[in-house]
C-alpha positions in Angstrom: 1.8 9.9 14.7 2.8 12.4 18.0 6.3 13.1 16.9 4.6 14.1 13.6 1.9 16.1 15.0 4.9 18.1 17.1 6.7 18.7 13.9 3.5 19.9 12.5 3.0 22.6 15.7 6.7 23.4 16.0 6.6 25.0 12.4 3.5 26.7 13.2 5.1 28.1 15.9 7.7 29.4 13.9 5.8 30.8 11.1 3.4 32.5 13.4 6.3 34.3 15.0 7.6 35.3 11.8 4.5 37.2 10.4 3.2 38.1 13.8 4.3 41.8 13.4 2.9 42.0 9.4 0.1 44.3 8.8 -3.2 42.0 7.9 -2.1 38.5 9.1 -5.3 37.0 8.0 -4.7 37.6 4.6 -1.1 36.9 4.4 -0.8 33.7 6.8 -2.8 31.0 4.7 -0.4 31.3 2.0 2.9 30.3 4.1 0.6 27.7 5.8 -0.5 25.9 2.6 3.4 25.9 1.6 4.4 24.3 4.7 2.0 21.6 5.5 2.2 20.5 1.9 5.7 19.9 2.5 5.6 18.4 6.3 2.6 16.6 5.5 5.3 14.0 4.0 6.4 11.5 7.0 10.1 11.4 5.5 13.1 13.5 4.6 13.2 12.3 1.3 9.4 12.8 0.8 9.5 16.4 2.2 12.5 17.3 0.2 10.8 16.4 -3.2 7.6 17.8 -1.8 9.1 20.9 -1.3 10.9 21.3 -4.4 8.0 20.4 -6.4 5.7 23.0 -4.5 8.1 25.6 -5.2 7.4 25.4 -8.7 3.5 24.8 -8.7 3.1 27.4 -6.6 4.8 29.9 -9.1 2.8 27.9 -12.0 -0.5 28.4 -10.2 -0.1 31.8 -9.4 1.4 32.9 -13.0 -1.7 31.3 -14.7 -3.7 33.1 -12.5 -2.2 36.5 -13.0 -2.6 36.1 -16.8 -5.7 35.4 -16.7 -6.7 38.1 -14.2 -4.9 40.7 -16.3 -6.9 39.2 -19.6 -10.2 39.1 -18.3 -10.2 41.7 -15.4 -11.7 41.1 -12.3 -15.1 42.1 -12.2 -18.3 40.2 -12.8 -18.5 36.7 -13.6 -14.4 36.4 -13.6 -14.9 35.8 -9.6 -16.2 32.2 -10.3 -14.6 31.8 -14.3 -11.1 32.7 -13.5 -10.4 30.3 -10.7 -12.0 27.7 -12.3 -9.5 28.3 -15.7 -6.7 28.3 -13.2 -7.7 25.1 -11.6 -7.9 23.6 -15.2 -5.0 24.9 -17.0 -2.6 24.3 -14.0 -4.0 20.6 -13.5 -3.5 19.8 -17.1 0.2 21.0 -17.1 1.2 19.0 -14.1 -1.0 15.9 -15.5 0.6 16.1 -18.9 4.0 16.6 -17.2 3.5 13.9 -14.4 4.8 16.5 -11.9 2.6 15.0 -9.6 4.6 16.8 -6.5 3.5 20.2 -8.0 -0.4 19.2 -8.3 -1.8 20.0 -5.4 0.1 23.3 -5.1 -0.4 24.5 -8.5 -4.3 24.1 -8.8 -5.4 24.9 -5.1 -3.0 27.8 -4.6 -3.5 29.4 -8.0 -7.4 29.0 -7.8 -6.9 30.7 -4.1 -4.8 33.4 -5.7 -7.3 33.8 -8.4 -10.3 33.7 -5.7 -8.8 36.4 -3.2 -7.7 39.0 -6.0 -10.7 38.8 -7.9 -13.3 41.4 -6.4 -10.9 43.0 -4.4 -9.5 46.2 -5.8 -9.2 47.4 -9.4 -5.9 49.3 -8.6 -4.3 46.3 -7.3 -1.3 45.2 -9.5 -1.6 41.4 -9.8 2.0 40.9 -10.5 3.0 42.7 -7.0 0.2 40.8 -5.3 1.4 37.5 -6.8 5.1 38.1 -5.8 4.5 39.1 -2.7 2.2 35.8 -1.8 4.4 33.5 -3.7 7.2 34.6 -1.1 5.1 33.8 1.7 4.2 30.6 0.3 7.8 29.8 -0.3 8.8 30.7 3.3 6.4 28.1 4.7 7.8 25.5 2.1 11.7 26.6 3.5 10.3 26.4 6.7 8.8 22.7 6.4 11.5 21.4 4.5 13.8 22.5 7.6 11.9 21.5 10.2 11.6 18.0 8.1 15.6 17.9 8.3 16.1 18.8 11.6 13.4 17.5 13.9 13.2 13.9 14.2 14.0 13.1 10.5 12.5 9.9 9.1 15.0 8.6 6.5 13.2 5.7 4.2 16.5 3.8 3.5 17.5 4.0 7.3 14.1 2.5 8.1 14.1 -0.3 5.7 17.6 -1.5 6.5 16.4 -1.3 10.5 13.8 -4.0 9.7 16.0 -5.8 7.6 18.4 -6.3 10.7 15.6 -7.3 12.7 14.3 -10.0 9.9 17.5 -11.1 9.6 17.9 -12.2 13.3 14.3 -13.0 13.9 14.3 -15.9 10.7 17.0 -18.1 12.2 15.7 -18.2 15.7 11.9 -19.0 14.6 13.6 -21.6 12.0 15.7 -23.2 15.3 12.6 -23.3 17.7 10.4 -24.7 14.6 13.2 -27.5 14.4 13.5 -28.1 18.2 9.8 -28.6 18.2 9.8 -30.8 15.2 12.5 -33.0 16.7 11.5 -33.0 20.4 11.1 -36.5 21.9 9.2 -37.9 24.9 12.3 -37.3 27.0 12.2 -33.5 25.8 8.6 -32.7 26.9 9.7 -30.9 30.1 12.0 -28.5 27.8 9.5 -27.8 25.6 6.3 -26.4 27.2 3.3 -25.9 25.1 4.0 -22.0 25.0 6.6 -22.8 22.7 4.2 -22.6 20.0 2.9 -19.6 20.8 6.4 -18.4 21.2 6.9 -19.2 17.4 3.4 -17.7 16.6 4.7 -14.3 18.0 7.8 -14.3 16.2 6.6 -15.0 12.8 4.0 -12.3 13.3 6.5 -9.9 14.2 8.4 -11.0 11.0 5.2 -10.4 9.1 4.6 -6.8 10.8 8.5 -5.9 9.9 7.7 -6.8 6.1 4.3 -5.2 6.0 6.1 -1.9 7.4 8.9 -2.0 4.9 6.4 -2.6 2.0 4.4 0.2 3.1 7.4 2.6 3.7 8.6 1.5 0.3 5.3 2.4 -1.5 4.9 5.8 0.1 8.6 6.5 -1.0 8.0 6.1 -5.0 8.3 10.0 -5.4 10.7 11.0 -2.7 13.8 12.5 -3.2 16.6 10.2 -3.6 14.2 7.1 -4.3 16.4 6.1 -7.4 18.7 4.8 -4.8 15.8 2.4 -3.4 15.3 1.3 -7.2 19.0 0.6 -7.9 19.4 -1.6 -4.5 16.3 -3.6 -5.5 14.5 -3.2 -2.5 11.0 -4.5 -4.1 12.9 -7.9 -4.9 14.1 -7.9 -0.9 10.7 -7.5 0.5 9.1 -9.9 -2.0 11.7 -12.7 -0.7 10.6 -11.7 2.6 7.3 -12.3 2.0 8.0 -15.7 0.5 10.4 -16.7 3.8 7.2 -15.6 6.1 4.8 -17.8 4.4 7.3 -20.7 4.1 8.0 -20.4 7.9 4.3 -20.7 8.5 4.1 -23.7 6.3 6.9 -24.8 8.7 5.3 -24.4 11.5 2.0 -26.6 10.5 4.0 -30.0 10.6 4.1 -31.8 14.0 6.6 -34.3 14.2 6.8 -37.5 16.4 7.9 -37.8 19.6 9.7 -41.2 19.8 13.1 -41.4 19.0 12.8 -44.2 16.3 11.2 -42.1 13.9 12.6 -41.5 10.6 12.9 -37.7 11.4 15.0 -38.1 14.5 17.7 -40.2 12.2 18.1 -36.7 10.6 18.8 -34.7 14.0 22.4 -33.7 13.7 22.0 -33.0 10.0 18.8 -30.6 10.4 20.5 -28.8 13.7 23.7 -28.3 11.5 21.7 -26.6 8.8 20.2 -24.4 11.4 23.6 -23.5 13.0 25.1 -22.7 9.3 21.9 -20.8 9.0 22.2 -18.3 11.9 26.1 -18.0 10.7 25.3 -17.1 7.5 22.6 -14.5 8.6 25.0 -13.0 11.0 27.4 -12.2 8.1 24.9 -10.8 5.7 23.6 -8.5 8.8 27.3 -7.4 9.1 27.2 -6.9 5.3 24.4 -4.8 5.0 25.3 -2.4 8.0 29.0 -1.8 6.3 29.5 1.1 4.5 31.9 -0.6 2.1 32.1 -4.0 0.2 33.1 -6.5 2.4 33.8 -10.2 2.3 30.7 -12.2 1.0 29.1 -14.4 3.1 29.6 -18.0 2.7 26.1 -19.3 1.9 27.2 -22.6 0.4 27.4 -24.5 3.6 23.7 -24.4 3.3 23.6 -26.2 0.1 26.2 -28.8 1.2 23.8 -29.5 4.4 20.7 -30.0 2.2 22.9 -32.4 -0.2 23.7 -34.6 2.8 20.4 -34.7 3.8 19.1 -35.7 0.5 21.9 -38.3 0.1 21.0 -40.2 2.9 17.4 -40.1 2.2 18.2 -41.3 -1.1 20.7 -44.0 0.5 17.8 -45.0 3.0 15.1 -45.0 -0.3 17.3 -47.3 -2.6 18.7 -49.8 0.4 15.0 -50.2 1.6 15.8 -49.5 4.6 12.9 -46.6 4.4 10.4 -49.7 4.7 10.8 -50.0 8.4 9.0 -46.8 8.9 5.3 -46.0 8.2 4.8 -44.8 4.8 2.5 -41.7 5.5 5.3 -40.7 7.9 8.0 -40.9 5.4 5.8 -39.0 2.6 5.0 -36.3 5.4 9.0 -36.2 6.3 9.6 -35.6 2.2 7.2 -32.9 2.2 9.0 -31.3 5.4 12.3 -31.8 3.9 11.1 -30.2 0.6 9.6 -27.3 2.5 12.9 -26.8 4.2 14.6 -26.8 0.8 12.4 -24.1 -0.7 12.7 -22.0 2.4 16.9 -22.4 2.5 16.7 -21.5 -1.7 14.9 -18.3 -0.8 17.5 -17.5 2.4 20.2 -17.9 -0.6 18.0 -15.8 -2.9 17.8 -13.2 -0.1 21.4 -13.3 0.7 22.3 -12.5 -2.9 20.0 -9.6 -3.1 21.7 -8.5 -0.1 25.1 -8.7 -1.6 24.0 -7.0 -4.4 22.2 -4.2 -2.4 25.8 -3.5 -0.7 27.8 -3.4 -4.1 25.4 -0.6 -5.1 25.6 1.2 -2.1 29.2 1.4 -2.1 29.1 2.9 -5.9 26.0 4.5 -6.1 26.1 8.0 -7.7 23.1 10.4 -6.8 21.4 12.1 -9.6 21.0 15.7 -10.0 18.8 17.8 -7.3 16.6 19.0 -9.8 15.5 17.2 -12.9 12.9 18.6 -15.3 9.8 16.6 -16.0 8.9 15.1 -19.4 5.9 15.5 -21.5 3.4 12.4 -21.6 0.2 12.2 -23.2 -3.1 12.8 -20.9 -6.1 10.1 -21.6 -9.2 11.9 -22.6 -11.1 10.2 -19.5 -8.7 12.1 -17.1 -9.3 15.0 -19.2 -13.0 15.0 -18.6 -12.2 14.7 -14.9 -9.9 17.9 -14.8 -12.5 19.7 -16.9 -15.4 18.7 -14.5 -13.7 19.4 -11.5 -13.0 22.9 -12.6 -16.6 23.4 -13.5 -17.5 22.3 -9.9 -15.1 24.7 -8.5 -17.0 27.4 -10.8 -20.4 26.4 -9.6 -19.2 26.6 -5.8 -17.9 29.8 -6.0 -20.9 31.0 -7.9 -23.0 29.6 -5.3 -20.9 31.2 -2.6 -21.0 34.4 -4.2 -24.8 34.7 -3.9 -24.8 33.7 -0.1 -25.3 36.8 2.2 -23.7 36.1 5.2 -24.5 37.8 8.6 -21.1 38.8 9.3 -19.6 40.7 5.9 -16.0 41.1 7.4 -15.9 37.2 7.7 -17.3 36.8 4.2 -14.0 36.0 2.3 -12.6 34.0 4.8 -15.8 31.7 5.1 -15.9 31.7 1.4 -12.0 30.4 1.3 -13.1 27.6 3.8 -15.9 26.3 2.2 -14.2 26.1 -1.3 -11.1 24.3 0.1 -13.5 21.7 2.3 -15.5 21.4 -0.9 -12.7 21.0 -3.4 -10.7 18.3 -1.1 -14.0 16.2 -0.7 -14.7 16.6 -4.5 -11.3 15.6 -5.8 -12.2 12.1 -5.2 -12.9 9.2 -8.0 -16.1 7.7 -6.5 -19.2 8.6 -4.8 -18.2 6.2 -1.5 -14.9 7.8 -1.6 -16.2 11.6 -1.5 -18.4 10.5 1.2 -15.8 8.9 3.4 -13.7 12.1 2.8 -16.4 14.6 3.7 -17.4 12.9 6.7 -13.9 12.6 7.9 -13.5 16.3 6.7 -16.9 17.4 8.7 -15.8 15.6 11.9 -12.0 16.6 12.1 -12.1 20.1 10.8 -15.2 20.7 13.4 -13.4 19.2 16.2 -10.2 21.6 15.3 -12.4 24.7 14.9 -13.8 23.8 18.2 -10.1 23.7 19.7 -9.3 26.8 18.2 -11.8 28.7 19.9 -11.1 27.0 23.3 -7.2 28.1 23.0 -7.9 31.6 21.6 -10.3 32.0 24.6 -7.9 30.7 27.1 -4.3 31.8 26.0 -5.2 34.4 22.9 -3.7 34.3 19.6 0.2 33.9 19.8 2.5 31.2 18.9 1.5 28.9 21.4 -1.7 28.9 21.0 -1.3 28.6 17.4 1.2 25.4 17.7 -1.2 23.7 20.0 -3.8 24.5 17.5 -2.2 22.9 14.8 -1.0 20.0 16.5 -4.7 19.3 17.3 -5.5 19.4 13.8 -2.7 17.2 12.9 -3.4 14.6 15.4 -7.2 14.4 14.8 -7.1 13.8 11.2 -4.5 11.3 11.5 -6.3 9.4 14.2 -9.2 9.2 12.2 -7.0 7.8 9.4 -7.4 11.0 7.0 -3.9 12.5 7.4 -4.3 14.1 4.3 -7.0 16.2 5.7 -4.4 18.1 8.0 -3.3 20.3 5.3 -6.9 21.4 5.4 -7.2 21.8 8.6 -4.2 24.1 9.1 -5.5 26.2 6.3 -8.8 26.3 8.3 -7.0 27.6 11.5 -4.9 30.2 9.2 -8.3 31.6 8.1 -10.0 31.4 11.4 -7.8 32.9 14.2 -5.7 35.9 13.8 -5.2 39.3 15.8 -7.4 41.4 13.2 -10.4 38.8 13.8 -10.8 39.5 17.2 -13.5 42.4 17.1 -15.4 39.1 15.4 -13.9 36.2 16.6 -16.8 34.4 17.8 -18.8 35.4 14.7 -16.2 34.5 12.7 -15.5 30.9 14.4 -19.3 30.4 14.2 -19.5 31.1 10.3 -16.3 28.8 10.0 -17.9 25.8 11.9 -21.2 26.3 9.7 -19.0 26.5 6.6 -17.5 22.8 7.2 -20.4 20.6 6.6 -21.9 22.9 4.0 -18.5 22.4 1.8 -18.7 18.7 2.4 -22.3 18.4 1.6 -21.7 20.5 -1.6 -18.5 18.4 -2.5 -20.7 15.2 -2.0 -23.5 16.6 -4.0 -21.7 17.7 -7.1 -19.3 14.8 -7.2 -22.4 12.7 -7.5 -23.5 14.8 -10.2 -19.9 15.5 -12.2 -18.1 11.9 -10.8 -20.4 9.3 -12.2 -18.5 6.5 -11.0 -19.6 4.0 -8.1 -17.5 2.8 -5.3 -19.5 -0.1 -5.3 -19.3 -0.9 -9.2 -15.8 -0.1 -9.1 -15.2 -2.7 -6.2 -17.1 -5.6 -7.8 -15.3 -5.0 -11.2 -11.9 -5.0 -9.4 -12.9 -8.3 -7.7 -13.9 -9.5 -11.6 -10.4 -8.4 -12.7 -8.4 -10.0 -9.9 -10.0 -13.3 -10.2 -9.3 -12.9 -14.2 -5.5 -11.9 -13.6 -5.4 -15.0 -10.9 -6.5 -17.6 -14.2 -3.7 -16.0 -16.1 -1.2 -16.4 -13.3 -2.4 -20.1 -12.9 -2.3 -20.6 -16.9 0.9 -19.2 -17.0 2.8 -20.7 -14.2 1.6 -24.4 -15.4 2.3 -23.8 -19.2 6.0 -23.4 -18.5 5.9 -26.1 -15.7 4.3 -28.8 -18.2 6.6 -27.2 -21.3 9.6 -27.2 -19.3 10.0 -23.7 -20.4 11.3 -20.6 -18.4 8.2 -18.8 -16.9 7.2 -15.8 -18.7 8.6 -12.7 -17.3 5.4 -10.9 -16.3 4.8 -13.4 -13.8 6.4 -11.3 -11.3 4.6 -7.9 -12.7 0.9 -10.3 -12.6 1.5 -11.2 -8.6 2.3 -7.8 -7.6 -0.5 -6.3 -9.3 -2.9 -9.2 -7.7 -1.1 -8.9 -4.2 -1.7 -4.9 -4.5 -5.4 -5.3 -5.5 -6.7 -8.2 -2.5 -4.9 -5.7 0.3 -6.9 -2.8 -0.9 -10.2 -4.4 -1.1 -11.0 -4.4 2.8 -10.3 -0.7 2.8 -12.7 -0.5 -0.5 -15.3 -2.1 1.0 -15.4 0.1 3.9 -15.8 3.3 1.5 -18.2 1.2 -0.5 -20.5 0.6 2.2 -21.0 4.4 2.6 -23.0 4.4 -0.9 -25.6 2.2 0.5 -28.5 3.6 1.5 -31.2 0.7 2.1 -30.3 -1.1 5.3 -31.2 -4.5 3.7 -29.1 -3.6 0.6 -25.9 -2.6 2.5 -25.9 -6.1 4.3 -26.6 -7.8 1.3 -23.7 -6.2 -0.9 -21.3 -6.3 2.4 -21.9 -10.0 3.1 -21.2 -10.6 -1.3 -18.2 -8.4 -0.6 -16.7 -10.3 2.4 -17.4 -13.7 0.5 -15.4 -12.5 -2.6 -12.7 -11.3 -0.1 -12.5 -14.8 1.5 -12.2 -16.6 -1.5 -9.5 -14.3 -3.4 -7.7 -14.6 -0.3 -7.6 -18.4 -0.4 -7.0 -18.7 -4.0 -4.1 -16.1 -4.2 -2.3 -18.0 -1.0 -2.4 -21.2 -3.4 -1.4 -19.9 -6.2 1.7 -18.6 -3.9 2.1 -22.3 -2.9 1.4 -23.3 -6.3 4.5 -21.4 -7.7 6.4 -22.9 -4.7 5.8 -26.7 -6.1 6.7 -25.9 -9.6 10.5 -25.0 -8.8 11.6 -28.5 -9.5 11.0 -30.2 -13.1 8.1 -32.2 -13.7 9.4 -36.0 -13.5 9.7 -37.4 -16.7 7.7 -40.6 -16.6 5.1 -38.7 -14.9 5.2 -36.3 -18.2 5.5 -39.3 -20.7 2.1 -41.1 -18.9 0.0 -38.0 -17.7 0.9 -34.8 -19.4 -2.6 -35.0 -21.5 -4.3 -35.2 -18.4 -2.5 -32.7 -16.1 -2.9 -30.2 -18.9 -6.4 -30.7 -19.4 -6.9 -30.3 -15.8 -5.1 -27.0 -15.4 -7.1 -25.5 -18.7 -10.6 -26.4 -17.2 -9.2 -24.7 -14.0 -8.2 -21.3 -16.0 -11.3 -21.2 -17.8 -13.4 -21.7 -14.2 -11.3 -18.7 -12.9 -12.8 -16.6 -15.5 -16.4 -17.9 -15.4 -16.3 -16.7 -11.7 -14.6 -13.3 -12.7 -17.7 -13.2 -15.1 -20.3 -14.1 -12.5 -19.0 -11.5 -10.0 -19.2 -8.7 -12.3 -22.8 -10.0 -13.6 -23.7 -11.5 -9.7 -25.1 -14.4 -11.6 -23.4 -17.7 -12.8 -24.2 -17.5 -16.7 -22.7 -20.7 -17.6 -22.3 -22.9 -14.3 -18.7 -24.3 -14.2 -19.1 -28.4 -14.4 -16.4 -28.2 -11.6 -17.6 -31.3 -10.3 -16.7 -33.4 -12.7 -13.1 -31.6 -12.9 -13.0 -32.8 -9.1 -13.9 -36.5 -10.2 -10.8 -36.4 -12.9 -8.5 -35.1 -10.2 -9.1 -37.7 -7.7 -9.1 -40.4 -10.6 -5.8 -39.4 -12.0 -4.6 -38.8 -8.0 -5.4 -42.7 -7.6 -3.3 -43.6 -10.4 -0.3 -41.4 -8.9 -0.5 -42.7 -5.6 -0.2 -46.2 -6.7 2.9 -45.1 -9.1 4.5 -43.6 -6.0 4.2 -46.7 -3.9 5.6 -49.1 -6.8 8.3 -47.1 -7.9 11.7 -45.8 -6.2 13.2 -44.8 -9.5 12.0 -41.2 -9.7 14.0 -38.2 -8.5 13.2 -37.9 -5.1 13.2 -34.0 -4.9 11.2 -34.0 -8.5 8.8 -36.5 -6.8 8.0 -34.7 -3.5 7.8 -31.5 -5.2 5.0 -32.6 -8.3 3.4 -34.1 -5.4 2.9 -30.8 -3.3 2.0 -28.9 -7.0 -0.6 -31.5 -7.5 -2.4 -31.5 -4.1 -2.3 -27.6 -4.8 -4.1 -27.9 -7.9 -6.7 -29.9 -6.5 -7.2 -27.6 -3.6 -7.7 -24.7 -5.8 -10.2 -26.6 -7.8 -11.8 -27.6 -4.9 -12.2 -23.9 -3.6 -13.4 -23.0 -7.2 -15.9 -25.7 -6.8 -17.4 -24.7 -3.4 -17.4 -20.9 -4.6 -19.6 -21.8 -7.5 -21.8 -23.7 -5.3 -22.0 -20.9 -2.5 -22.1 -17.9 -5.0 -25.8 -18.0 -6.0 -26.7 -17.5 -1.9 -25.1 -14.2 -2.0 -26.6 -12.9 -5.3 -30.1 -13.5 -5.2 
């Protein structure tokens, strides 16, 4: 955050120095600043380059539209609020139709700004000359932004992803070895393994989780970066998906507690498990070397891991078929079987990660970058989005009409205050829901007011110069980023460009006061007009999202088990469905904070908050259990169990999937319309469980890996049904 703030301030100092000797600094400076901050708001080099190239074309598009409209309709009367409104609508429609996201903000806001500043100034002014000058100013700012992003503390997405991957490839074998050491320790080893070892394991696991989440966030932000095509070719999304699964499996392994006496079944496999851990470390070291290489090296030898697992499985089968396993407690043996099953899944995922890294290295060595500039392709725009764009354009026109009829006490500050109000209001209005508009409005009011106060103190202390300008821009970025609304920093920079300048000094204090008043006024108008024109409620949207997520979890549950029962390849859309569920659940906590801002009554706010937290808690539990279920379905269903119990298993799966849909409907309606009979379902599961337990004890003819995998999957099915049953019982307390 500090580095990005320093980059923000450094470019501002350069621009201030460049424009310092030009006449009418105040009118000229906002254009290069807008171009500059629109580029540098992107933290990585690829994002800055993509943003810069998009902004170049976007500013030209918005400016040309504004110039054409001014030439066609003139600059008098209602044109003051009609032309900027039409400029915004036309620029937004073109950018949306051609999916030109990098140009969107520049084309819409800069076009509206040019139209707003030109209209009502001078009938003798040549709009095309004015446009040319302002575009050059804007492009200078864009060029400075790209240069600063490339030269000062450059952030490269691929480098960041690779660095995190290197750390994870080192940490995973270390954590696995620690888990085995604790699992295999005996009474004599107690002094060598203090109680703090579990805390060390937890710290290492949290470190792996944090690195994975950081990489996921970095990859998500890099979707529209310049050079992002190589991230797709290297299949980073799949690599990070496997990392997530490995993290969850390591957490499951940590939950197992070994027996301390040496005669336990676990300790008969001490040598084999330690050898597996050693080979895992060696394999991951080879993967680190391979991933660091600039060219294709020899493929790491991962087959040793499969041989180690085969040796462990062979030894277990021998103990089982010879009857020697009867010397050990049945419960202890079953727990060890489950531990080995988890280890097997973990190693399989490690091999999958190794395969993806090998493929990534091959792509890196042979990849050819696409052209720097590509032309956008046409795509149809939805009627809903069309209505939103037109509504926002009308809002801009209404705001300008309101501003035009406000009599400011300082005429020379009129135009500057008008700019600040419209920009502050627009950034607030362009939100999908009322709750988000309120959140952005509050953040904009606080951060921009602090920025204006900082500007006042700096100018009074140091005057207006590149040094004070750089400090003001650093504070503008830091205050917005600290509040968690980094995009507002671009508005703070524009406010700074409008509020300070050597040609405003005769009325500096009056201009600062007018700017300070205009910020909450603009935010209030934005929220008010959003409420009128954007009818979406963050509360309704959140509860709809909860309902949709539960429906998707029911679909995922059904798809997973249908392939398992029919012994077919799972549907190809399972990964996409899982990703949609994961993304939705990750977004819900932030959505709760935004939706809570819509609540006026304290009683209603508390009721909604409890209901939302209740829904989040259950969706997180059920999502984790669906992940565990997918792990348990990697082995085929044992044939004897298929022949004897398939109808019962399919009936349980069908009723559970229906229960997901019923809970989704109950969340949407906030009342259980058709109470699911999940108590009877639990009884059916427990009855089948007793039959399976008797067969598990009586027979040793089933393949061991299939049997343990099925046992794990069945227990997860029971846990999912139990959670849905408990949720159906708890829900009325949160909806009444």
